[in-house]
C-alpha positions in Angstrom: 106.4 90.1 77.7 107.1 93.3 75.9 108.1 95.7 77.6 108.9 100.3 77.2 112.3 100.0 76.0 111.6 96.9 73.7 109.3 99.1 71.4 111.8 102.5 72.1 114.6 99.8 70.8 111.7 98.8 67.7 111.7 102.8 66.9 115.2 104.3 66.9 114.7 102.4 63.5 112.4 105.0 62.3 114.2 107.9 60.9 113.0 111.1 59.5 113.8 110.9 55.7 114.4 114.3 55.8 117.1 114.6 59.0 118.5 110.8 58.1 117.9 110.4 62.2 115.8 108.2 64.0 112.5 109.3 66.0 113.7 108.1 69.8 117.6 110.1 69.3 115.4 113.8 67.7 113.5 113.9 70.3 109.9 113.1 68.5 108.9 110.3 71.2 107.3 111.9 74.4 105.5 108.3 75.7 105.3 104.5 75.2 102.9 102.7 77.3 103.1 98.6 77.1 99.4 97.9 78.5 99.0 93.9 80.5 97.1 93.1 77.1 100.4 93.3 75.1 98.7 96.9 73.8 101.2 100.2 73.2 100.4 103.9 73.3 102.8 106.0 71.7 102.4 109.3 72.4 104.7 111.8 70.0 105.1 114.6 67.8 106.7 115.9 64.5 109.7 118.4 64.5 106.9 120.8 62.6 103.1 120.9 62.4 104.0 121.1 58.2 106.4 118.0 58.6 105.7 116.6 55.2 107.6 113.6 55.9 105.6 113.5 58.9 102.5 110.9 57.7 104.9 108.2 55.9 107.5 108.7 59.4 104.1 108.2 61.5 103.0 105.1 59.4 107.2 103.8 59.6 106.3 103.4 64.0 103.3 102.0 63.1 104.5 99.4 61.1 107.3 98.8 63.5 105.4 97.9 66.8 103.1 96.3 65.0 105.6 93.7 63.7 106.2 92.9 67.0 106.1 89.8 68.5 103.0 89.0 70.8 102.0 92.9 70.3 98.6 93.5 70.8 96.8 97.1 69.1 99.0 99.7 68.5 97.7 103.2 68.6 100.2 105.5 67.5 98.4 109.0 69.4 99.5 112.6 68.3 100.7 115.6 69.9 101.9 119.2 69.9 102.7 119.9 73.2 105.3 120.1 74.3 106.3 122.0 71.0 109.8 120.0 69.7 112.5 122.2 69.2 116.2 121.3 68.4 116.6 121.1 72.1 115.0 117.5 72.3 117.8 115.9 70.2 120.0 113.8 71.9 122.3 115.6 73.0 125.7 112.4 72.0 124.6 113.2 68.5 
């Protein structure tokens, strides 16, 4: 069974190429939902609307989740609320 923590672990491998930090520690991933049919929905944002690495980050996240064994469909939703700030970065960093 796939659970949210499994998806979160896989997304830790996806890095923002400009900051060289993973998207989980950066605080870019807001919500992860895994349905009973193993479909995955992720709400995430970017560091700014004009982020030049945005398409790459979104594609990498999609591919990372799709590479998980047993996953159904994957939907990555780009959201801008709440707006990302550096305060969302994991304080351990």
